[in-house]
N, CA, C and O of each residue as an XYZ file, in Angstrom:
588
protein
N      -3.870    146.909      4.550
C      -3.100    148.124      4.382
C      -2.329    148.376      5.680
O      -2.925    148.357      6.757
N      -1.055    148.605      5.601
C      -0.263    148.859      6.793
C      -0.066    150.350      6.997
O       0.018    151.142      6.058
N       0.001    150.688      8.282
C       0.247    152.095      8.613
C       1.748    152.314      8.681
O       2.473    151.495      9.245
N       2.210    153.398      8.118
C       3.615    153.766      8.198
C       3.779    154.836      9.260
O       2.909    155.690      9.429
N       4.897    154.793      9.977
C       5.142    155.852     10.949
C       5.352    157.159     10.195
O       5.822    157.182      9.057
N       4.989    158.240     10.868
C       4.949    159.523     10.173
C       6.229    160.332     10.264
O       6.400    161.282      9.499
N       7.122    159.996     11.159
C       8.350    160.774     11.266
C       9.525    159.869     11.599
O       9.369    158.749     12.085
N      10.688    160.393     11.320
C      11.919    159.641     11.535
C      12.393    159.847     12.979
O      12.495    160.983     13.441
N      12.682    158.756     13.690
C      13.162    158.908     15.075
C      14.575    159.480     15.130
O      15.339    159.408     14.167
N      14.892    160.045     16.277
C      16.215    160.614     16.494
C      17.241    159.504     16.761
O      16.885    158.343     16.966
N      18.487    159.882     16.754
C      19.550    158.936     17.101
C      19.348    158.406     18.517
O      19.606    157.234     18.791
N      18.886    159.275     19.414
C      18.662    158.857     20.794
C      17.609    157.771     20.907
O      17.675    156.937     21.810
N      16.643    157.771     20.006
C      15.644    156.701     19.983
C      16.335    155.344     19.853
O      16.008    154.399     20.571
N      17.279    155.261     18.944
C      17.982    153.997     18.701
C      18.902    153.639     19.858
O      19.022    152.469     20.220
N      19.551    154.641     20.438
C      20.439    154.393     21.577
C      19.627    153.894     22.772
O      19.993    152.905     23.408
N      18.532    154.576     23.072
C      17.692    154.182     24.210
C      17.038    152.830     23.945
O      16.977    151.984     24.837
N      16.551    152.624     22.727
C      15.965    151.326     22.381
C      16.971    150.198     22.496
O      16.642    149.117     22.985
N      18.201    150.443     22.047
C      19.258    149.438     22.178
C      19.587    149.150     23.635
O      19.797    147.998     24.013
N      19.632    150.199     24.453
C      19.889    150.014     25.885
C      18.760    149.207     26.538
O      19.011    148.367     27.402
N      17.519    149.469     26.118
C      16.387    148.698     26.645
C      16.517    147.225     26.273
O      16.248    146.345     27.092
N      16.926    146.962     25.045
C      17.089    145.572     24.625
C      18.188    144.893     25.431
O      18.012    143.760     25.880
N      19.315    145.563     25.621
C      20.414    144.977     26.402
C      19.956    144.711     27.840
O      20.214    143.636     28.382
N      19.281    145.682     28.459
C      18.780    145.530     29.832
C      17.875    144.302     29.934
O      18.023    143.493     30.850
N      16.952    144.166     29.006
C      16.007    143.052     29.064
C      16.674    141.717     28.740
O      16.282    140.687     29.287
N      17.674    141.721     27.861
C      18.416    140.482     27.594
C      19.217    140.046     28.825
O      19.346    138.851     29.091
N      19.749    141.004     29.568
C      20.439    140.671     30.817
C      19.442    140.044     31.795
O      19.761    139.062     32.465
N      18.243    140.611     31.874
C      17.204    140.029     32.720
C      16.861    138.615     32.302
O      16.656    137.746     33.149
N      16.796    138.378     30.994
C      16.512    137.039     30.481
C      17.638    136.076     30.851
O      17.382    134.921     31.190
N      18.884    136.551     30.788
C      20.016    135.720     31.169
C      19.935    135.346     32.657
O      20.175    134.194     33.019
N      19.596    136.319     33.518
C      19.459    136.031     34.952
C      18.310    135.056     35.212
O      18.408    134.184     36.075
N      17.224    135.213     34.459
C      16.101    134.279     34.598
C      16.569    132.855     34.270
O      16.291    131.917     35.016
N      17.277    132.707     33.156
C      17.767    131.388     32.757
C      18.697    130.817     33.831
O      18.603    129.641     34.185
N      19.591    131.662     34.342
C      20.521    131.177     35.368
C      19.768    130.707     36.609
O      20.073    129.651     37.164
N      18.784    131.494     37.043
C      18.029    131.106     38.233
C      17.215    129.835     37.972
O      17.044    129.008     38.868
N      16.719    129.686     36.751
C      15.913    128.509     36.409
C      16.728    127.226     36.376
O      16.178    126.136     36.532
N      18.019    127.348     36.176
C      18.864    126.155     36.057
C      19.759    125.930     37.278
O      20.633    125.064     37.253
N      19.548    126.697     38.335
C      20.345    126.522     39.550
C      20.086    125.152     40.167
O      18.959    124.656     40.179
N      21.135    124.570     40.665
C      21.003    123.335     41.437
C      21.385    123.636     42.886
O      21.994    124.665     43.182
N      21.023    122.741     43.762
C      21.364    122.879     45.176
C      22.880    123.029     45.339
O      23.345    123.851     46.129
N      23.639    122.238     44.595
C      25.099    122.273     44.705
C      25.660    123.612     44.239
O      26.552    124.164     44.884
N      25.156    124.136     43.143
C      25.633    125.436     42.646
C      25.370    126.518     43.686
O      26.226    127.366     43.939
N      24.183    126.487     44.286
C      23.854    127.505     45.291
C      24.742    127.370     46.525
O      25.179    128.376     47.084
N      25.010    126.158     46.949
C      25.900    125.947     48.103
C      27.314    126.399     47.772
O      27.968    127.054     48.584
N      27.787    126.049     46.580
C      29.127    126.452     46.160
C      29.253    127.969     46.050
O      30.338    128.517     46.238
N      28.154    128.644     45.747
C      28.160    130.106     45.638
C      28.121    130.778     47.002
O      28.220    132.001     47.101
N      27.976    129.974     48.058
C      27.998    130.521     49.409
C      26.661    131.031     49.906
O      26.615    131.797     50.869
N      25.572    130.625     49.271
C      24.259    131.058     49.747
C      23.925    130.366     51.059
O      24.306    129.217     51.280
N      23.223    131.062     51.913
C      22.800    130.480     53.188
C      21.644    129.521     52.953
O      21.032    129.521     51.885
N      21.353    128.707     53.956
C      20.230    127.766     53.853
C      18.922    128.527     53.641
O      18.054    128.078     52.892
N      18.780    129.680     54.301
C      17.559    130.473     54.142
C      17.442    131.029     52.714
O      16.345    131.059     52.156
N      18.544    131.463     52.128
C      18.527    131.971     50.754
C      18.218    130.854     49.758
O      17.458    131.049     48.810
N      18.807    129.699     49.981
C      18.532    128.555     49.104
C      17.060    128.169     49.203
O      16.417    127.889     48.191
N      16.534    128.154     50.417
C      15.112    127.828     50.603
C      14.228    128.858     49.914
O      13.202    128.506     49.332
N      14.617    130.127     49.976
C      13.814    131.171     49.334
C      13.755    130.954     47.824
O      12.701    131.124     47.210
N      14.874    130.582     47.232
C      14.905    130.338     45.782
C      14.136    129.063     45.432
O      13.306    129.069     44.522
N      14.406    127.982     46.143
C      13.805    126.690     45.777
C      12.315    126.622     46.102
O      11.599    125.807     45.521
N      11.844    127.450     47.005
C      10.423    127.437     47.365
C       9.592    128.457     46.588
O       8.444    128.721     46.944
N      10.158    129.023     45.545
C       9.396    129.960     44.709
C       8.259    129.198     44.048
O       8.496    128.199     43.369
N       7.025    129.659     44.239
C       5.912    128.958     43.583
C       5.957    129.163     42.069
O       6.555    130.118     41.574
N       5.320    128.259     41.354
C       5.328    128.325     39.886
C       4.795    129.654     39.380
O       5.319    130.195     38.407
N       3.756    130.195     40.026
C       3.192    131.458     39.544
C       4.156    132.619     39.761
O       4.164    133.559     38.966
N       4.964    132.579     40.810
C       5.970    133.616     41.040
C       7.087    133.532     40.014
O       7.543    134.544     39.484
N       7.518    132.306     39.746
C       8.554    132.093     38.731
C       8.015    132.461     37.346
O       8.750    132.988     36.511
N       6.742    132.185     37.107
C       6.116    132.551     35.831
C       6.060    134.063     35.663
O       6.233    134.571     34.555
N       5.819    134.786     36.754
C       5.841    136.251     36.686
C       7.186    136.746     36.203
O       7.261    137.661     35.382
N       8.251    136.143     36.712
C       9.608    136.486     36.299
C       9.780    136.194     34.805
O      10.296    137.029     34.062
N       9.349    135.011     34.370
C       9.477    134.631     32.956
C       8.713    135.590     32.057
O       9.220    136.017     31.019
N       7.509    135.921     32.451
C       6.690    136.845     31.655
C       7.348    138.214     31.598
O       7.396    138.840     30.539
N       7.855    138.680     32.732
C       8.481    140.007     32.783
C       9.656    140.115     31.826
O       9.740    141.069     31.051
N      10.560    139.154     31.872
C      11.764    139.272     31.047
C      11.484    139.009     29.574
O      12.030    139.697     28.711
N      10.646    138.027     29.273
C      10.346    137.742     27.867
C       9.540    138.863     27.228
O       9.810    139.244     26.090
N       8.551    139.397     27.944
C       7.775    140.519     27.405
C       8.652    141.757     27.255
O       8.476    142.528     26.311
N       9.594    141.956     28.172
C      10.506    143.091     28.059
C      11.400    142.989     26.833
O      11.613    143.977     26.130
N      11.922    141.793     26.577
C      12.752    141.592     25.385
C      11.928    141.849     24.127
O      12.375    142.546     23.217
N      10.720    141.282     24.079
C       9.871    141.485     22.904
C       9.476    142.961     22.752
O       9.432    143.482     21.637
N       9.190    143.626     23.872
C       8.859    145.049     23.810
C      10.001    145.862     23.220
O       9.775    146.745     22.393
N      11.215    145.569     23.639
C      12.375    146.296     23.125
C      12.595    145.998     21.641
O      12.941    146.892     20.868
N      12.396    144.751     21.254
C      12.534    144.401     19.830
C      11.476    145.143     19.013
O      11.786    145.723     17.973
N      10.227    145.124     19.483
C       9.171    145.846     18.768
C       9.459    147.343     18.703
O       9.171    147.990     17.696
N      10.026    147.890     19.772
C      10.383    149.309     19.763
C      11.412    149.579     18.668
O      11.270    150.525     17.893
N      12.440    148.749     18.610
C      13.485    148.940     17.602
C      12.969    148.689     16.183
O      13.508    149.230     15.218
N      11.930    147.873     16.061
C      11.287    147.658     14.763
C      10.252    148.743     14.458
O       9.614    148.740     13.405
N      10.106    149.666     15.403
C       9.183    150.801     15.291
C       7.727    150.349     15.180
O       6.949    150.885     14.391
N       7.386    149.358     15.986
C       6.029    148.825     16.018
C       5.344    149.208     17.325
O       5.960    149.188     18.390
N       4.075    149.555     17.232
C       3.338    149.987     18.419
C       3.082    148.843     19.404
O       2.631    149.084     20.524
N       3.365    147.608     18.999
C       3.250    146.478     19.915
C       4.208    146.615     21.097
O       4.043    145.936     22.110
N       5.195    147.478     20.975
C       6.144    147.674     22.078
C       5.418    148.066     23.361
O       5.725    147.547     24.434
N       4.466    148.972     23.251
C       3.785    149.486     24.446
C       3.077    148.387     25.237
O       3.332    148.265     26.435
N       2.200    147.578     24.631
C       1.555    146.546     25.453
C       2.527    145.511     26.007
O       2.297    144.970     27.088
N       3.600    145.227     25.290
C       4.564    144.265     25.821
C       5.321    144.841     27.019
O       5.641    144.106     27.953
N       5.608    146.131     27.006
C       6.235    146.744     28.183
C       5.272    146.755     29.367
O       5.703    146.597     30.509
N       3.991    146.937     29.118
C       2.992    146.881     30.195
C       2.936    145.459     30.767
O       2.906    145.286     31.986
N       2.923    144.454     29.907
C       2.926    143.056     30.361
C       4.184    142.768     31.175
O       4.125    142.057     32.178
N       5.306    143.310     30.755
C       6.557    143.126     31.489
C       6.448    143.701     32.904
O       6.882    143.069     33.867
N       5.876    144.885     33.026
C       5.687    145.488     34.350
C       4.783    144.617     35.211
O       5.074    144.397     36.387
N       3.705    144.127     34.647
C       2.786    143.272     35.410
C       3.508    142.014     35.881
O       3.347    141.604     37.030
N       4.297    141.400     35.012
C       5.063    140.212     35.402
C       6.025    140.503     36.539
O       6.153    139.704     37.466
N       6.708    141.650     36.475
C       7.643    142.025     37.539
C       6.898    142.246     38.860
O       7.387    141.861     39.922
N       5.731    142.858     38.792
C       4.942    143.086     40.006
C       4.460    141.765     40.609
O       4.425    141.617     41.830
N       4.093    140.815     39.763
C       3.685    139.488     40.251
C       4.860    138.814     40.952
O       4.705    138.250     42.035
N       6.020    138.874     40.336
C       7.216    138.274     40.944
C       7.513    138.925     42.292
O       7.809    138.233     43.267
N       7.436    140.242     42.347
C       7.736    140.951     43.594
C       6.670    140.703     44.659
O       6.986    140.658     45.848
N       5.423    140.544     44.250
C       4.361    140.198     45.196
C       4.718    138.902     45.903
O       4.617    138.800     47.125
N       5.131    137.921     45.128
C       5.535    136.641     45.721
C       6.756    136.810     46.620
O       6.729    136.416     47.786
N       7.821    137.393     46.082
C       9.101    137.427     46.799
C       9.073    138.317     48.047
O       9.608    137.942     49.090
N       8.454    139.484     47.939
C       8.563    140.456     49.030
C       7.346    140.511     49.943
O       7.490    140.724     51.147
N       6.175    140.327     49.401
C       4.975    140.436     50.225
C       4.620    139.089     50.847
O       4.376    139.010     52.051
N       4.590    138.048     50.052
C       4.138    136.754     50.552
C       5.236    135.914     51.181
O       4.960    135.090     52.053
N       6.488    136.110     50.750
C       7.566    135.252     51.265
C       8.703    136.013     51.924
O       9.718    135.399     52.253
N       8.589    137.291     52.129
C       9.543    138.095     52.896
C      11.008    137.892     52.486
O      11.822    137.380     53.254
N      11.313    138.309     51.261
C      12.681    138.184     50.743
C      13.695    138.958     51.579
O      14.873    138.603     51.611
N      13.250    139.999     52.247
C      14.178    140.820     53.042
C      14.782    139.998     54.186
O      15.947    140.184     54.537
N      13.993    139.095     54.762
C      14.557    138.276     55.847
C      15.619    137.313     55.321
O      16.543    136.961     56.054
N      15.506    136.884     54.073
C      16.502    135.966     53.501
C      17.709    136.704     52.944
O      18.837    136.230     53.075
N      17.488    137.858     52.325
C      18.547    138.529     51.574
C      19.020    139.840     52.200
O      20.045    140.387     51.793
N      18.281    140.344     53.186
C      18.657    141.606     53.818
C      17.964    142.788     53.156
O      17.364    142.651     52.090
N      18.052    143.953     53.799
C      17.327    145.124     53.296
C      17.797    145.614     51.925
O      17.028    146.256     51.210
N      19.026    145.328     51.550
C      19.508    145.752     50.239
C      18.843    144.992     49.098
O      19.008    145.359     47.934
N      18.100    143.951     49.412
C      17.429    143.140     48.388
C      16.357    143.921     47.653
O      15.912    143.491     46.589
N      15.927    145.053     48.187
C      14.851    145.810     47.526
C      15.364    146.683     46.390
O      14.575    147.100     45.542
N      16.651    146.971     46.344
C      17.152    147.923     45.347
C      16.977    147.459     43.904
O      16.509    148.229     43.066
N      17.342    146.221     43.602
C      17.209    145.750     42.222
C      15.741    145.663     41.797
O      15.405    146.144     40.715
N      14.856    145.071     42.600
C      13.453    145.049     42.188
C      12.848    146.442     42.004
O      12.050    146.654     41.091
N      13.218    147.385     42.858
C      12.726    148.753     42.675
C      13.265    149.361     41.386
O      12.544    150.061     40.675
N      14.523    149.095     41.089
C      15.117    149.572     39.837
C      14.387    148.976     38.642
O      14.119    149.672     37.663
N      14.067    147.695     38.722
C      13.342    147.026     37.637
C      11.984    147.695     37.422
O      11.599    147.955     36.282
N      11.262    147.972     38.495
C       9.941    148.607     38.388
C      10.072    149.996     37.759
O       9.285    150.356     36.882
N      11.044    150.765     38.195
C      11.254    152.114     37.640
C      11.577    152.031     36.150
O      11.053    152.814     35.358
N      12.434    151.092     35.766
C      12.795    150.949     34.351
C      11.589    150.470     33.534
O      11.385    150.932     32.412
N      10.798    149.560     34.078
C       9.580    149.126     33.376
C       8.659    150.320     33.109
O       8.126    150.464     32.009
N       8.479    151.160     34.103
C       7.625    152.347     33.933
C       8.245    153.291     32.905
O       7.533    153.855     32.073
N       9.559    153.466     32.955
C      10.235    154.327     31.978
C      10.071    153.776     30.566
O       9.887    154.547     29.625
N      10.135    152.462     30.403
C       9.945    151.853     29.082
C       8.534    152.127     28.559
O       8.349    152.443     27.384
N       7.557    152.005     29.433
C       6.166    152.279     29.047
C       6.018    153.727     28.614
O       5.432    154.013     27.570
N       6.544    154.634     29.411
C       6.424    156.062     29.091
C       7.178    156.399     27.802
O       6.702    157.196     26.993
N       8.332    155.801     27.616
C       9.110    156.069     26.402
C       8.381    155.555     25.165
O       8.308    156.251     24.152
N       7.839    154.338     25.244
C       7.097    153.779     24.106
C       5.851    154.610     23.820
O       5.504    154.834     22.660
N       5.187    155.061     24.865
C       4.009    155.913     24.681
C       4.401    157.218     23.989
O       3.707    157.676     23.080
N       5.504    157.809     24.416
C       5.989    159.043     23.791
C       6.406    158.833     22.347
O       6.133    159.670     21.487
N       7.072    157.708     22.079
C       7.496    157.410     20.709
C       6.280    157.218     19.807
O       6.286    157.631     18.647
N       5.252    156.598     20.341
C       4.029    156.412     19.553
C       3.367    157.759     19.276
O       2.892    158.001     18.167
N       3.335    158.627     20.269
C       2.724    159.952     20.106
C       3.482    160.798     19.080
O       2.890    161.626     18.388
N       4.797    160.580     18.990
C       5.608    161.332     18.019
C       5.547    160.735     16.618
O       6.130    161.278     15.679
N       4.841    159.623     16.481
C       4.727    159.003     15.171
C       5.896    158.116     14.800
O       6.058    157.764     13.632
N       6.714    157.749     15.773
C       7.853    156.902     15.494
C       7.477    155.438     15.409
O       8.220    154.636     14.843
N       6.326    155.080     15.966
C       5.874    153.691     15.960
C       4.599    153.578     15.135
O       3.758    154.476     15.159
N       4.460    152.497     14.421
C       3.229    152.307     13.645
C       2.488    151.078     14.132
O       1.426    150.747     13.605
């Protein structure tokens, strides 16, 4: 027996859910681009030797954190738009993946020395958006919009 959601979501639910999906798809695109970078592409893009080393020396577990974050975020947004309560745990997994990636990049390998102090803005934005996605999915579930 399947549970049906008890109320109809607002138009804003769909707008915010769509924005979440677009945000996470952009993250997935950046993940793919970083995964397929070659030494020549990075040199042609004008990256310094230190920046290239920072990218190429990413350990598998750090890169996996990135993969988990973006894929779980995409799935969370899809589940949200399908009005399924699975959205919430996938957004939590996405946050954990982002934190793992940032642990590697900023704590263990000092990304600021390679990229400068402005390098913290995007990762902080990602963390804030991950938390907002979790809170939004939790609120949608409480309102009966997700089953």
